[in-house]
GUDRENMAR-66581 format. One record per residue: y, x, z of N, C-alpha, C in turn. Coordinates in steps of 0.05 Angstrom, whole numbers, plus 5000, padded with zeros to 4 digits. Atoms other than C-alpha are relative to their C-alpha. Last residue first. Example, Ala and Ser with C-alpha at 12.3 -4.5 7.8 and 13.67 -1.06 7.14 Angstrom:
<recs>
497649844999497952735143502249855014 497650185000491052465156502450185000 
</recs>
This chain:
<recs>
501050185019896140904326502449964980 497350115007897241564361499649784980 499350224973890841744402502749864989 501650244999887342064336501149805022 499850034971892842574322498649675005 501550164991891542874252500449945032 499150264992897443144222498449825014 498649944980894843864224501249775012 497650025010888843684186502150005023 498449764998882343994212503249974988 499249914979879543334235501850305001 498450244981880242964172500950185025 497350025012878043574125501549845017 498749734997871943774171503149974989 499449994974869543044178501850295003 497850194995870142934104501350085030 498049905010866043564087502649815007 498249754987861443414137501850064989 499350034967859842704121501150235011 497450144999860142874046501349975027 497849805013854443354052502849885002 498549804982851042924105501950234990 497750144991849342414052501850185013 500650084972844142944021502649855010 497450135000843843103948499249865031 500350334994838543633951502749894998 502050055020838144393933500049705000 498850045026845044453970497750004980 499250264997841744464038500949874970 502050185003837845024018500749755005 501149985024843845444000497649814998 498950185021847345174063498949964970 499149885024842245514107501149824979 499850145024842245224176500750144977 501749915021840545754225500249854976 498649775011846145544270498850134982 498050105015842944844276501850264988 501150165027836145114291502749954988 500649835023839345534346499349954974 497349915007842744974383499550244981 498750215016835944604384502850104990 501549985026832445244408501449754983 499449745014837345274464499050054974 501149774986836444554486501250264984 497649844993841244014462499050295012 497850115014835043504457502550145014 499349865016829143894485502749964984 500649704995826843594547500950204979 498249914980830242914539499550285004 497049945012826842814474501950095021 498450195001819942844515503150074987 497950024980814643314506501649794993 500249764980808143434474502250015020 502650094987807542744430499350245021 500550244983814942774418497649935012 502150245005814443454389499949835018 501650124984820243974384498049824990 498849904970826244324349498249875020 501550154979823444374277501150075026 499150274994828544604226498649835026 497350004989827245294222500949795008 499949814967819545294222503149995006 501150164982819944654166500350195025 499649834978824445024116499449915031 499349755007823444764051500550225020 502449925010820444094073499950304992 501349764984825943994124498150134981 500549775023830643534079498950245013 502550055013829642944131499450174976 499250235017834443214185497549964984 496850055003834543674244500449794988 498149795017827043594257502949924999 497450135004822243274306501850214990 497849805002814943364298502349915001 497950014980811242774320501450245003 501449804983805042914270501750015029 502650124992807542334228498250135018 501350065022814842574224497249885013 502449964985820542454274498049954973 502250085018827642574248497750045014 502149844996834042514292497549904981 502650135009840942284284497950195004 499250315002848242404307497449884992 501050104977845243154321500649675006 503150074995845143354250499949835023 500050284995852943314241497349895010 500050054972854744044249499249745010 500950284994853244234177499649985030 502849974987857544874163499149735007 499549984973862544704106497550055019 497849775002862444644031500550125028 499050004974855944174027502350274999 500249684985854944063958501149945024 498149974978853443363919499650305013 501349854976850443363850502050055022 498349724999853142853806498950115024 501949775009847742283796501250295003 498949845022851541763837498150204994 501249745002850341203886501250114977 499249784980851840463885499050264993 501249765007851439863836501050245022 502950045002852539183865498550274994 501050024973859539193894496949984996 499149934976862039083825499249985026 501350144981857138973768501050135030 501150235007860839083704498549845024 497850225006865439593733499149714990 498350064977859939973769502149794992 501850254988855539913703501549915031 499450255016861540303665498249785013 497050104996861740813720500149744985 500350114974853940883713502749905007 501150195005854741093639499549815027 498250215016859541573652498749744999 497850094982855141853708502049874985 501150264985849041853660502649915017 500750185019853142343612499149745012 497450125006855342773667500149774982 499150154976848342853695503149884994 500850235001846043003624501149845027 498550215023850843553616498749755002 497050044995848943873684501249824980 498449774999841443803664502749925006 497549995019837543233689501050265000 497450084987830843343730501950004976 498750045022823643273699503149935003 500250245014820143503759502149984976 502049905022822943983811499449704985 501949774991828744063859497350064983 499149744992832443383846497550205004 502449874988831642703818501050305000 501249835021838542383809497750125015 500049734994840741773849498550174981 500649845016842141043838500550285008 499349744995842340533888498850214983 501549825011841639793866501550275008 498949755013844639253905497850164986 496649974992843938563941501150214987 499249844981837138353909502650065000 499150144971835537743868500850215019 502050014978830338023821501449845022 501550284998835137863764497949975019 498850224997840138383789498349714998 499450004971835038923790501449775011 502850124985833238733723500050005024 500850325007840238823698497549885013 498350174985840639483733500149724997 501150064969834439703705502049885019 502150194998836639543632499549975029 498550255004843139943640498149745003 498450084976839040533669501249704996 501050274989833240573618502149885021 499350205018836441123580499949735007 497050045000836041563639500849804982 499250294999828441433650502749984998 501850185010824442023624501249715000 499549995030830242573636498249764984 500549735018831042363702499850004975 499450005028834141773748499450334994 499949685005831441553814500050084972 500549915031833140823819500350275003 499249775008832940463888498750104975 502649895018832539733896501350314993 498849855024836239383952497950104987 501949895016835638804002500950154975 499049915024840238654059497950164982 501449725014837338204108501150074976 498249795004842537664133498950284992 500549744982837337124129502550174988 497049974996839136394100500350255016 499549974976831836254112502950095009 500750234990830436024042500150035033 498350225007834636574011499449735019 497749924986831237144052501849744990 500450044974824536854032502850025012 500250294998826536823959499849935031 497550094999828737543963499849705003 498649944978822237763995503149904994 500850164976818137403946502250055020 499050285005822137683886499549795022 496950034995820838373916501149714997 499249974971813438253920503249995007 500950274987813038013847500549995031 498050175003816538633830499649735007 497549944985811939063865501849844994 500750094969805338703840502750055011 499750274992808438733770499649915026 497250105008809839483765500649685010 499850214979803539683803502649874996 499650145015800240133751500449765012 501450204986801140823788501049734981 502649945004803941483764497749805014 501450064974810541313797496850054998 499249904979814641583738498950025028 499449755006810141473677501150155027 502149874998807340823705500950304993 500850014969814040563723497750174998 498449824986816540743651499450055030 500449735009811240383618501250215012 502449864993811239783662499550264993 502250045016818739643654497550145007 499550265004825539673686497049894986 500150085029824340333722500449644997 499549765021825740773781499149884972 501150105023822640233833500450194976 500049825023823740443902498649924973 502749945013824639863947500850214980 499149895026830539844001496850094988 502449895011829839394063501050094970 499849925025835939304110497350044991 497350025015837738954170499950054972 499049765018830338834196502749954993 499549814980827738304253501050264983 498850074968827637604226500550255012 497650175005826837734147501149945027 497449905011823038324158502349864997 498749814981817738004198502350134995 498850184975816537454150501350155017 497450165011816037944092501049825023 498049824999810838334132503149914992 499549954974806337714137502150215004 498450204990807437544067500950025031 502050264997805238194040501649765015 498250204991810238764017498449715002 501150194975804639244009502049845017 502450085007806839533939498649795022 500150315004814339533958497149914992 500250055030815240253949499449694993 502850025011818440284014499750014976 499849905027824940474056496950014990 502649925010825239994116500550114970 500249955030831339974157497650124988 502249925013831939684229500350024971 499350065026838039624274497450114985 499949745016835239674346500749864972 497649965005836439054394500650274981 498549844981830339064431502650134991 499550144973827538504389501250135020 497650195006828938934325500049835025 497649855002824639504351502349814999 498949844973818939134378502550095000 499250214983818838654314500850155030 497150125007818739274273500949795014 497849794994813539624311502749924992 499850014968808839024310502150155007 498350254994809838974232500749975030 497149965009807639714227501849715008 498350064979801439574262502950025000 500750224982797139984216502049925026 500449984970800540434175499649775014 502749974994800440334101499050045028 501750234993807340074102497150005000 500150114975810240724113498649735007 499750305002808341064047500049845029 501550185018808441794056501249725000 502949954994813642284080498449824979 502049785004817141754088501250254986 500349955028820841144114498050244994 502949945001822640784176499450054969 500650045032829940814191497150074997 501949885010831240654265499549974971 501350135027837340424295497850194997 499650275010840940454365499349914975 499850075027838141064400500749754993 497450115007840241064476500249954969 498349795009834641514498502849924991 499349934972830940964533501850224994 498250194986830840604463501050115026 497249985017828441254424501549815019 499049744994822641324482503050004986 499450064972820340614468501750215011 497850245006820740694391501049995031 497749905013816541314399502449875001 499049794981811441034442502650124992 498450134979811140404396500650175025 497350095007809740884341501349835019 498149815001804341234375502549904992 499249924971800740604399502350234995 497650154988800840364327501050055025 500950264990796940934298502049855012 499950084974800741454258498349735006 498750254993798041624192500149995029 500050124974796242304166501549755001 499750294997794742664102499849945031 500350054967794943464108500949665005 501749734985793743694034499849955029 503049945012795143063992498750195018 501750264997801042754032497350044990 500850054968803643464043498449715004 502149734987803443643969499349905027 502450075011806942923951497650225009 502049984979812643043998497249964990 499749754981818343183954497750075016 500350124973815842673901500250275018 497749854987817842983830500149905029 499249735013812942503792502750105015 497649965011810641993843500950244988 500149735001803341933866502750074981 499049915027802441283893500650295000 501950155023798040953951501550004971 498350205015801441473997497949904982 502650145012799041854063501649824977 500649815019803742284109497549934979 502249925013805641714150500650224978 502450014991809841494204497550084985 502349985026815841834176497549965014 502749954992821541604228497949984973 501650055023828641674222497650075004 502649905005831741524287499449964972 502250095018839141354291497850215000 499950255002844841404343498049854984 500650075027843042094365500249684997 502650145007845442234435499949924975 500050365000851742674435497249974998 502150175023850743454446500249725007 502150194987856543854479498649884981 502349874994859844514448497849825019 499849904972866844244447497450125010 498049765004866444144370500450155027 501349775016860043754381501650265001 502049914979863043284437499050274983 498549834981868943174385498450145021 499149795008863942994334501950195018 502249814999860742494377501050254989 500549914972867642164393497250205000 497849804993869342094315499550155030 501349824986862441794296502150195014 500450144976866441154273498750225018 497749984982869141614219499649875031 500049724980862341684192502350045014 501550034972862940954175499650225016 498350014976867741084116499150015031 500350234983861641194069502250075024 501649934976864441674015499849745019 502749925012867241513947497850095021 500549705001873041163983497350044987 501949884980874640463970499550244998 
</recs>
């Protein structure tokens, strides 16, 4: 299996449109319904925003955005943050509405508010739920997430997995493990612990930008340990701690869109160090139809600074690199089987 997600090649037609100067409709909406959190994680990219300008969407706002997304032809919604999305009132109704109308729903959460009602909704209307854990024990959890919620979160994860099994659901449940200097030695125990919870996978990434981040030497050491875990737990351990890099211009942002709690629309989820340059409109002030593919949208894409992109590990790094290599190959004839 390739070390990149091959599904990006299913976006070939959209890429061809972009290369011809046309704009495809996005397939996925990433929604940050909240700039408010019930934890204070070490190294969180949105911590200052959650404290300085807290905001939670109301149910009507979320349903309006989903309705417009459906009208715009968007096929999937990724509900994350920002802040903690499960703190938003009416989130369960929004998930039911999106799922019932054919959208693929993914929820990224810290898991603290995964109550019985939300679990029931997720089992029947979501495709993926990923819970951020970052530890295999209370002490490390408290250090990394600055909250004493380890027992509560792991109990909720077990309950979600048990309900999935009881209903023979196709829901995919994962654990995210963000590695830094504090928890790098815990990684083998964390993978085993995630397995014991009954989840389908654990995704490992390195903490970036600020906080107790790994050094390049530590990255190599942790990656070697991670490779051993991949062999021990095939198809269970995903991700990498090696820094990704965007080597070509980023042209793929139009295959998805990002809306935050204020209704602002951004090119991608890594907008916090360049909000003005990456904002292309606001869904509470105008329709996606009004500004998608507009001059300001095109100018925002042209202004993308790869140096700022490379501060983070973005899946679009590999997507762009792969697409550029495949489509630029002289022997690439997509119509010849």
